N, C-alpha and C positions, 0 to 999 in steps of 0.2 A: 786901292779899290778892292773890296772884298766881293769875290764872285760866288761865294758859297750860297747866298740867298737865291741867285739865279739858277744854280744847279739844283737846289732843293725844289724850287718852283717847277723846273722842267721835269723832275722825277714825279712830283705830285700830279702835274698836268698830264703826263703820259699815262700813269695808272688810272687817273680819273677819266681820261678819254676812253680807255679800254672798258672800264666799268660802265660808263654812260653809253658807250657804243653798243655793248651787249644788251643792256636793259632797254635802251632807247629803241633799238631795232625790234626787239621782242614786243615792246608796247606799241610801236607803230604798226607792227603786223596785226596785233589784236584789233587796233582801231580801224584798220583798212579791210582786213579779210574776215573778221569775225563780226557777227551781229550782236554787239554789246547793247544791253539795255541803257537807255538814256545816253547815247554816245557823246552828246554835247557836254554832258556833265563830266564824263571821264576825261574828255579833251580839256575841259577847263581845269580839272584837278591836276592833270599832268603839266599844264602850262602855268600853273600858279607861281612857281619859282621866278617866272619872268616879271611878275608884278608885285609880289610880296616883298616887304623890306627884308634885307639880309638879317637883321636882328630877329625878325619873326621866324625865319627859316632856321637860324641858328638856335633859337629857343626850342623849336620843335625837335631838332636833332639832339639837343642836350637832354630833353625829356625822354626821347626814344632810345638814346644810346648811352645815357649816363649810368653811373654805378648803381643807381637805385632802380634802373629798369631791368626787365627780364633779359633783354638782349645784352645789355651791358654786363650783367652778372654772369651770364652764360659765356660771354667772350672772355671775361676775366678768369673764369674757372678753367677754360680751355688753354689760354695763352699765358696767363699770369700777369697780363697788363690790361690797362683800360683802353677803351676806344677814344674817349674824349681826351683832349690835351696830348695827342700823340700824332705820329705820322699817319696812322690809319685814319684817325679822325679828320686830318687835313684832306686826305684822298676822298673820303666820303663826302665831306663838305663841298669840295670842288666838283665832284661828280653830280651832286644834287643840283648845284647851281647851273651846270651845263646841260643837264638831262633834257629840258624842254627844247633846246636848240637842236639836239641830236634827233629827238622824236619828230620834230617838224620837218627836218631835212630828209630823214629816212622815210617818213610818210609820203613826202613828195615823190621820192624815188619809187616807192611801192605803187603809188597811184598811177605812175606813168607806164606801168607794165600793161601791155595789151591783154585784156581778158580772153580774147580768142586764142592766144598762145597757151594760156593756162588750160582752157577748155580742151584744146587739141592734145596737150600732154596727158590730161586725165582720160581722154578718149582712147589714147594709145596704151592705157593701163597703168600709168604712173600713179603712185599714191600721193597723198597730200604732202607728206614730208619730202618725198623725192622731188615733187614739182617745185616746192618752195626752194630747196637748196640747188637744184639744177636749172631751173627756169626763172623763177621770180627773183631770187636774191642776186644772181649775176646781172640781170637786166636793171635791177634797182641799185646796183653797186655805186654808180656815180653819186646818187643822193646819199647813200650810206657813208661813203668816204667824205663827202662834203660835210655831213653832220659830224663826223669824227674830227675834222679840222676845226669846225666851229666850236665843238666841245673842248678841244685842246686850247684854243685861244681864250675861251671863257674861263677855263680852269686856271690857266696861267696868270690871269689878272684878278682872280678872286681875292677879295679882302675881308669883307664883313663876315660872311659865314665862316670862313676859315679861322678868323681871329676868335670868334665866339666858341667854336667847337674844338679847335686845336691850340688856341692860345697864341701869344705873340712870338713864342720860341718853340722850335721842335728840335730837341737834342742840342739846344744852345744856338740854333740858327733860325733866323726868321725867313719867311718867304719874300720874294722880290717886292711885292706890293707893300708889305709891312715894312720892309727895309727902307723903301723910299720915304715913308712917313717918319720912321725913326731917324733917318738921316736929316730930314728937314727940322725935326724937333731939336736935333743936336747941332744945328747950324753947319751941317756938312752938305751944302747945296750942290757942290760938284759931284759928290757920290750919288746924291738923289737924282740929279739930272742925267748922269751916265746910265744908271739903272733904269730910269724911266724911258730913255731913248732906246735902249736895247730891247726892253720888253715891248715897246711900241713897234719896233721893226719886226720882231717875231710875230706879234699879233696881226699886224697888217699883212704880212706875207701869208699867213694862214688864211686870212679872210679873202685875200686876192685869189688864191687857188680854189677856195670854197666857192667863191662867186663864179669863177670860170666853169666849175663843174655844174653848178646850179643852172647857169645859162645853157650849157650843153644839154642838160636834162629838159629844160623848157623847150629847146629847139627840137629835141627828139619827140616830145609830146605833140608839137605842132605839125 
């Protein structure tokens, strides 16, 4: 049994979780605490990866990050390597797929913060930035952490977007989800079953703790 695909998937999932956690929390903050024009439209745009086919998302990323794009050319000039068909591309693909889950969970956490506490901190002279980092974010942390766990679980199991953007191999190794498919095609059912079970256990464990945090958050709101 080759465990390299699992280790690769864990690396991608951890980095994708960090990226989606930072971006997701920032976006959730904008949706909750800023008066954005047409907020429902912005919410729909950020939630689109939940309903769009992976091939469509992969196509958009290829257009936006490929060698013919401004971002792709700038990245290649700076690093000497491309974004697509690389480890970086796999991380970005997994982060995009998991971003809506992080946003929704972080938004729930931010909405659970009592506005009177924010108003009291502002009355005492704290600026917006200080209020956010010392009052709002700590109180919303269960939702943010739950979002990170959901993002990790989603990134760990990503298949379609990752394959389109990063290819079936990254430095000669496939991710766990692609490995399962390759093992089935090669009639290595035992390897496919073992990898599938391991990733299932990891994913369910993360969802279990995310659900417990979300339940705690709902209880605090009530």
